[in-house]
N, C-alpha and C positions, 0 to 999 in steps of 0.2 A: 570883803563879804565872799568874793571868788575863792579867796585862799582858804577860808574857813569850810567852804563846801568841799574843797578838793581835799583838805585834811580829814574831814567826816568821811568822804569816800574811801580814802585810803585807809583810815582806821577800820572801816566796815569790811573792807576787802580783806585787811589783815587777820580779823577775828575768823573769818570763814576759811582763810588759808591755814591758821593754826589749827583749826577744828578739824579739817581734812587730813593734816599732818599727823594729828592726834591719832585720828581713826587709822591711818596707815600704819604707824607704828605699833598700835596695838594688835592689829591682824598680823604683823610679823612676829608677834610674841604670842601666837596662839597656842603653842605647847606650854608656856607659863600659865596662860589662863585656864588651860584644861587641868593643869596640875592644883593650881588654887582651887577650882570648883571641885575637884575629888576630894581635896583635902577638907574643904567645908562640909561635904558629905561625911566623911570619915569622922570629923570633929564633933558634929551635930548628933551623930548616932553612937559616939563612943561608949563602950560599956554595954551595948544593946546586942542581944542575940539576932535580932531579925534585920535590924537596920532599917533601911528605907522601906523593906518590905512590911513594917508595921502598917504603913499607909496602904498597902496592897491589900493586907487583910481588913482593914477598916473599912476600904472602898468596896470590897466584896461583900462584907456583911450588908451595907448600906445599899448597895445595888440590889441584892437579893430581897432585902425587906420591902424598900420603896418601889422597886420594880414590879413586886407582886401586888402591893398595895394599890399603887397608882393604875397598874394594868387592870385590876379588878374595879376600882372606880371609874374609869374610862371605858371599861368594856372592850379592851383591846385585845388583839390576839398575842398572847404571851410569846411564842416563838418568834414573832416579828418584833414586837415591843421590848423585851428584854435585852437582844443584842445591841438595838438603837439606844436604850436608856444606859447599858454599860458602857458603851464607848462615848457617849454624850457627857456623861458624869466625869470620867477620867479626863477628858479633853478640856472640859469646863473648869474643874477643880485644879488640875496640875499644869494645864495648857494656859489658861486665861487668869484665873484668878491668883495662882501661885506667883506667876510672872509679874501681874500687876502689884501685888502686896510687897513681893522682894523687889521690884522696880523702884518703889518708893524708898526703900532703903539701901539702894545700890551704893551709893556713894558714903551714906551714914555708917554703915556696916564697916566699910573699909577705912575708917577715920584714921586709926593707927598706922596702917599701909601707906595712905596718902601723905600724910605729915612726917613719915620718917623715910620713904623711899620715893626717889624721883620717877614714877611710873606714868604712862599716858591715862587720862581718865576713862577713856573708852574700854580699857582693859577690864575694868571694874562690871561694865555692862556685859561684855563678852563673858567674863567668869559666872556672872549670875545667870545668862543664859545656858550656858554650859551645865551648871549645876543643876538646874530645872529639866535640861534635856535628858541628863542621866536618870533622874528620878522619873520623868514621864515615861521614859523608855522601860524602865523596869516595872512599871505599873500597868503597861499594856498587857501584861499577862492576863489581868482580870477579864478584858473584853474578849482575848484570844480563847480563853477557856469557855466562856459562855458562847462563843461562835462555835467551838468544838459540840459542846453539848447540843445546841439547836441546828447542828449541820448547815452553818452559815459558811457559804464559800464564794468569796467576792472574786476569785480568779484573777486574771491579768489586768481587771479593771483596777485593782487595788493600788498598782503602781501609779495611777493617776494622782494618788494623793502625795506622792513624793515633791512635786512643785509645791503643793499646798503647805507641807512641812518646811520646806525653803523660806516661803513666804512668812510663814510663822516665826522663823528664826530671824528674819529681817525685821520684823514687827515688833518682835519681843525686844531686839537691841534698841530699836526706836522708842518704845515705851520706858526702857531703863533710863535712858538719856532725857526723856521729857519729865517723867515722874521724879527720878533722881535728881535732877536739877531744882524742880518746884519744890519737893520735899525737903531737900536740904536747907531751902530758904524759909519755908513755911511748914512748921513741924505738924500743924493740924490737918494738912491735907490727907495722910494717911487714913484717918477716921472718915473723912468724906469718901475717899476711894472705896472703902470698905461697905459703906451705906450704898453707894452707885452700885457696886457689884451685886449687891443682894437685890436691889431692885431689877437689874437687868437679868439676874437669874431666872426670875419669874416670867419675864416678857420675852425670854429666848427660848425656843424650842429645845429644852434639856430634858424636862421631865414629861413633855407633851410633844406630840408629833406635829410637823407641820401640816400634813394632810387634814387635821382636825380643824383648822380654819377655812378650809375649803374655799368659799367666795372670796374671802379677804386674806388669802394666802400671799398676794403680791405686798402686801402693807409690812410683813416682816422683813422684806429686802431692805427696809430703811435702817433696819436693827444692824450696825456694823459687826456685832458679834455673830450675827446668825450666817452672814456670808463667809465669815473667816472660818467657822466651825464647819460649815457645809461642804468647802471645798477638800476637806480631809475625811469628814464622816461619810459622805454620799459614795466616794470610791471604795472605802473600807467595808461599806454594806453592799457592794457589787453593783453600783448604779453610776452612771456618768453624770456629773454635775452640769447644769444648764450653763451656756456660755455667759447669760446674765448675772450668774451667781459669781463668776470668775471677775467680771467687770466690775462689780461692785466692789469685791475683795481688793483688787488692784487699785480702783479709786480711793477707797478708804486708806489703804496703806500709803499711797501717795502723799494723801492730805496729812495722814500722821507723820511722816518723815519730813515735809517741809515745816511742820510745826516744831518738831523735835529738833531738826537740824538748826532751825533758827534759835531756839531757846539755848541750845548746847553751845553754839558759836558764840552767842552773846554773853552767856553766864559763865562760861568754862573757867574764865579767870579769877572768878570769885568764890569758886566751889571750897577751895582750900580754907578760905576765911570762913565760909558759913558752918563748915562741918567741924 
């Protein structure tokens, strides 16, 4: 009995060691991950004149239309509301929705690569985040133009968003590991994720401002997407995010990594068979 317990503990320690080794090897191959991410973008928009800027133009039209309509419905001050909604939509669509959707197919899309070349699995998560990072950087042009139009100058406070972006990268990698492993085994999960994202879009302050809740404003702190967006959005709008927002964001991130790390470590050895 004692021998079985010892063998079980050794096996458990071994999977975590192999998972950490996988992550370490992937980080050493960051140049390859960047090249693969850039190649994915070139391949996706091959033959297109604007490439990923098609997303930029679509987002710009949607922000202008929905911003004016929602601003009129809510009777909000447009010079304050449009910069808020332009930044919120870009962060939500390309920073959260895109990462979660592509995180579901993180390993599935790399099926041929995984079966033909011996590479660490974490490299595919790194590749996905780099690809989305390039796209969201290009599309930040939209809120930047809106800021210029309405003379929004966040100043040095905007630098406080840099730790937020770093946390987004870390969380994005965790999401790719978690959803990538689960969706490799259960192919119906991406449809569930899409439905969940749609629900959270309406209960997260994206098209409406947090100040509209007034007495119940503390309730939205329970929404993990609110805190993770707020640590970037607030500094870029020229305000310092409250410490409690950062604590919520860090707390949710730690929980995410604990779950993702456990799933990845224990299911990593089966990924090649599932896909």
